[in-house]
C-alpha positions in Angstrom: 128.3 134.7 99.0 130.1 131.4 99.9 133.8 130.9 97.3 132.0 132.9 94.7 128.6 131.2 93.8 125.3 133.0 95.1 123.4 130.9 97.4 120.7 128.5 95.0 116.8 129.8 95.3 115.0 126.8 96.9 112.2 125.2 94.7 108.6 124.4 95.0 108.0 120.5 95.2 104.4 119.3 94.5 104.5 115.9 94.8 106.4 116.2 97.8 104.8 116.2 101.6 106.4 116.1 104.9 106.1 112.7 107.2 104.9 115.6 109.9 102.0 116.7 107.2 101.0 112.7 106.0 97.9 112.7 107.1 95.8 109.1 107.4 93.4 109.8 104.8 96.0 108.9 101.8 95.5 105.4 102.8 91.7 105.2 102.6 89.8 105.2 99.5 88.5 103.8 96.6 92.8 103.0 96.9 93.3 102.0 99.3 92.9 98.6 98.5 95.9 99.0 96.0 98.3 100.5 99.0 97.5 97.4 101.6 99.4 95.9 98.0 102.1 98.2 97.8 102.7 97.9 101.7 102.7 93.7 100.7 105.6 94.0 97.7 107.6 96.1 99.9 107.8 93.4 102.3 108.4 91.2 100.0 111.5 92.2 98.0 113.0 93.5 101.4 112.4 89.6 103.4 113.3 88.1 99.5 116.4 88.5 98.1 116.0 86.8 94.9 112.8 88.9 94.6 114.6 92.5 95.4 117.9 91.1 92.7 115.7 90.6 90.0 114.3 93.9 90.0 117.6 95.3 90.4 119.1 93.6 88.0 116.0 94.6 85.3 116.4 98.0 86.3 120.3 98.2 85.0 119.9 96.2 82.1 117.3 98.3 80.4 120.0 101.2 80.2 120.6 104.5 78.9 119.6 106.5 76.1 120.3 109.4 74.0 118.1 112.3 72.0 119.1 112.3 68.5 117.5 115.6 66.3 118.9 116.9 62.6 120.1 119.7 64.8 123.9 119.1 66.3 124.0 121.8 68.7 120.8 121.5 69.8 120.8 117.9 70.3 124.7 118.0 72.9 122.3 120.7 74.6 119.5 118.5 75.5 122.2 115.7 76.0 124.3 117.4 78.2 121.0 118.6 80.2 119.4 114.8 80.7 123.7 114.0 82.5 123.9 117.2 84.4 120.1 117.7 85.8 120.2 117.6 89.2 117.7 114.5 90.5 116.2 114.8 94.2 118.9 115.4 96.9 121.6 113.9 96.3 121.9 112.2 92.5 122.5 113.3 88.7 121.4 112.3 85.4 118.2 111.8 83.9 119.4 108.1 83.9 119.0 108.6 87.5 115.3 109.5 87.9 114.2 106.8 85.9 116.8 104.4 87.1 114.5 104.9 90.0 111.3 105.6 89.0 111.3 102.1 87.0 112.1 100.3 90.1 109.1 101.9 91.5 106.5 100.7 88.4 107.7 97.4 88.8 108.0 97.0 91.7 103.7 98.6 92.8 103.3 98.7 88.7 102.8 103.1 88.8 105.1 105.2 89.2 105.2 109.0 89.4 107.8 111.7 89.6 107.6 115.5 88.6 109.9 118.2 86.7 110.5 121.4 88.8 111.1 124.2 87.3 113.2 127.3 88.9 112.1 129.8 91.0 112.1 132.5 88.2 110.1 129.4 86.5 111.9 130.0 83.3 113.8 126.7 83.2 114.0 123.1 84.6 115.7 123.0 87.9 115.4 119.1 88.8 114.0 116.3 89.0 112.0 114.4 91.7 110.7 111.1 92.2 107.7 111.1 93.9 106.8 108.9 96.7 103.0 107.3 95.8 102.1 107.5 99.6 102.3 111.1 98.8 100.3 111.2 96.0 96.7 109.6 94.9 95.5 109.7 91.1 91.8 110.2 90.7 89.6 109.2 87.9 86.9 112.0 87.0 83.6 112.0 85.3 85.7 112.0 81.7 87.5 108.5 82.2 90.3 110.1 80.1 91.4 112.8 82.7 92.7 111.7 85.9 93.6 114.1 88.6 96.7 114.2 90.9 95.9 114.9 94.6 98.3 115.4 97.6 98.3 115.5 100.9 97.9 119.9 102.0 100.1 121.3 105.4 96.2 121.1 106.4 95.7 117.2 106.4 93.6 117.7 103.6 93.9 116.3 100.0 93.7 118.9 97.5 94.1 118.7 93.5 97.6 119.4 91.7 98.8 122.8 91.0 100.5 122.1 87.6 99.9 118.7 86.7 101.5 119.6 83.7 104.6 119.2 85.3 103.3 116.1 86.7 104.9 112.7 86.0 103.7 109.1 85.6 103.3 105.7 84.1 101.5 102.7 85.5 101.6 99.3 83.5 99.0 96.1 83.3 96.2 97.8 83.4 93.3 96.1 85.5 89.9 97.5 83.4 87.9 100.2 85.2 91.2 100.7 87.7 93.5 103.9 87.9 96.9 102.9 89.5 98.4 99.3 87.0 99.3 96.4 88.2 102.8 95.1 89.3 105.4 92.4 88.1 104.9 91.2 91.5 101.5 90.4 92.0 101.1 86.6 93.2 104.0 86.4 94.2 103.1 87.0 97.8 102.2 83.7 98.2 105.1 81.9 96.8 107.7 84.3 99.1 106.0 82.9 102.1 106.0 79.7 101.2 109.4 80.4 101.0 110.0 82.5 104.2 108.4 79.4 106.1 111.0 77.1 104.6 114.3 79.0 105.9 112.1 79.4 109.6 112.0 76.2 109.7 115.3 74.9 107.6 116.6 77.7 111.1 114.9 75.9 113.2 115.5 73.0 112.8 119.2 73.6 112.9 119.0 75.1 115.7 117.9 72.6 117.3 120.1 69.8 115.5 122.6 71.6 114.6 123.2 73.0 118.2 124.1 69.5 119.8 122.1 68.9 122.9 123.0 66.0 124.7 120.6 63.7 127.1 121.9 62.4 130.4 119.5 59.7 131.9 120.7 57.8 135.4 119.3 54.3 135.9 119.8 54.1 140.4 120.5 50.5 141.1 118.7 48.5 143.9 121.2 49.3 146.8 121.0 53.8 145.0 117.8 54.6 144.9 117.9 56.1 148.5 120.6 58.9 147.2 118.7 58.5 143.7 118.5 62.6 143.9 121.8 63.9 146.1 123.8 61.4 142.8 121.1 62.8 139.8 122.9 66.4 141.1 126.4 65.0 141.3 126.4 64.6 138.2 124.3 67.1 136.9 126.4 69.3 138.2 129.2 67.9 137.3 128.3 67.1 133.7 127.6 71.2 133.6 131.2 71.8 134.4 132.2 69.9 131.2 130.2 71.3 129.2 130.6 75.2 129.9 135.0 74.6 130.3 136.4 75.9 127.3 139.3 73.3 126.8 138.3 69.7 126.6 137.5 68.0 129.9 136.1 64.1 131.4 133.1 63.2 132.6 134.2 60.6 135.1 131.5 59.1 137.0 129.9 56.1 138.0 126.7 53.7 138.0 124.4 53.1 134.8 124.9 56.7 133.7 123.9 57.0 129.4 124.5 59.9 127.7 123.0 60.9 124.1 122.7 63.2 121.5 119.0 64.6 120.9 118.1 65.1 118.0 121.2 62.6 116.5 118.4 60.2 115.0 116.6 62.6 113.0 117.9 64.2 110.1 116.2 67.7 108.7 114.2 67.1 106.2 115.3 68.4 101.8 114.3 71.7 100.8 116.3 71.7 97.9 113.5 70.7 95.6 111.0 72.7 97.0 112.1 75.5 97.5 113.6 75.4 93.8 109.7 75.2 92.7 109.2 78.1 94.5 112.0 79.8 92.8 111.3 79.1 89.4 107.5 80.5 89.7 109.6 83.7 90.5 111.9 83.8 87.8 108.9 82.7 85.5 107.0 86.0 86.8 110.1 87.8 86.3 111.4 86.6 82.7 115.0 86.8 83.6 117.2 84.1 82.4 118.5 82.3 86.0 121.8 82.0 85.3 121.5 86.1 85.9 120.9 85.3 89.4 123.5 83.4 90.2 121.2 79.7 89.4 123.8 78.1 88.0 120.9 74.9 86.7 121.6 72.6 84.2 120.7 74.5 81.0 122.2 73.9 77.3 123.4 76.9 75.5 121.0 77.4 72.6 118.0 77.5 75.5 120.4 80.6 77.3 119.7 81.8 74.3 116.5 82.0 73.7 116.3 83.0 77.0 118.3 85.9 76.3 116.1 87.3 73.7 113.3 86.9 76.0 114.7 89.0 77.8 115.4 91.2 75.4 111.7 91.2 74.4 110.6 92.3 78.0 113.4 94.8 78.2 112.0 96.9 74.9 108.8 96.7 76.7 109.8 98.9 79.7 112.0 100.5 77.2 108.5 101.9 75.8 106.5 102.7 78.8 110.1 104.8 80.1 109.3 106.9 76.5 106.7 108.0 77.8 108.0 110.2 80.6 111.2 111.1 78.4 108.9 112.3 75.8 107.4 114.7 78.3 110.5 116.2 80.3 112.5 116.2 76.6 108.8 118.8 75.4 109.0 120.7 78.5 112.7 121.5 78.2 112.1 122.2 75.1 109.1 124.6 75.7 111.5 125.8 78.5 113.8 126.8 75.7 111.4 128.6 73.4 112.0 125.4 70.2 109.9 122.5 68.7 111.6 120.0 66.5 111.0 116.5 66.0 113.7 113.8 68.0 113.8 110.7 68.4 114.7 109.1 71.4 118.1 105.8 70.5 118.6 103.3 73.5 121.5 101.8 74.4 122.2 98.1 73.3 122.4 96.1 76.2 125.6 94.5 75.2 128.1 93.1 72.4 126.1 90.3 71.8 123.3 92.3 71.0 124.8 94.5 68.7 125.8 91.2 66.9 122.2 90.2 66.6 121.3 93.5 65.3 123.9 93.7 62.4 123.4 90.5 61.5 120.0 90.6 61.6 119.9 94.1 58.8 122.4 91.5 56.9 120.1 89.1 55.9 117.5 91.4 55.3 119.5 93.5 52.9 120.2 89.7 51.7 116.2 89.5 51.0 116.0 92.3 49.6 118.7 92.0 47.1 117.1 88.5 46.4 113.3 90.4 45.3 114.5 92.9 44.2 116.9 90.3 41.0 113.5 88.2 41.3 111.5 90.8 39.7 114.0 91.8 37.6 
């Protein structure tokens, strides 16, 4: 006993696999192509900061939520559980779980988590974000039945013992496929082009920006017998002048020409092609450019329209997450022995959304009032 508290009993996570026991079987089978794409999307986020920043913004802008029901005491109890539940190893709160869950969902098109009960099986101890490298989804003969597989200590794929505790969400599923489609689909080519431009810019600046000199010596008719010795002397003196930390004059005799290598060549302008590629990324992720720090010319009305489009995108992602949230709440109520109706209320993204919603309610109320008067 430490500080008067009993040591917590460990909980068993079904979807967690030790790296030492991870088998190559997970990279084979019907989902092999999907897993290759996942590594590609992961590499894309690591190499193109714009893509990583856009997904991070979408995750943070999705916002937080709360549970509402008629029993206010039970409502406070559920919300307190959602705020305090342990997540993974060092996080707390369902919002932290959903942030990682949505990040995984956007990147790979599929997100998997788990509700972990305590050892007694009487309450929920934690929420766990599972790695897609540790879990495999398989379609059975019934197309509406999906089996969750995980890697055992022996290296064999086995069914998850309690699939009712598994949380799984997919977006934009292709017909006949179990896994979802990433929002980054189609962007690896764009990212590859951007990396080529960045690498070329870096190479050109290394060649042109880091100034190099060409020293040429043209011997006269009476100096040709000493050309080799004089060239070696010029090279030695020039090297000393360049290596000196303080300004040093270079003095020589004869017909010596010194010019900068690459001074006549200009680095190609990459602003226009890069902007075209970034437009493709923004069009795919549906996020306004100003949220990513891009100061492109735009009008105030266009900014409002872009914000409205972003709001509709966030509503779509919130709708995709509600199934996961409801399953967590249903399991909590089941462990508690309660069965009530409840609703999920998302917080508005910002104050401007509150104003627009209030204005929309006002217009609807005015329209209803006018319709009632006309009917009378």
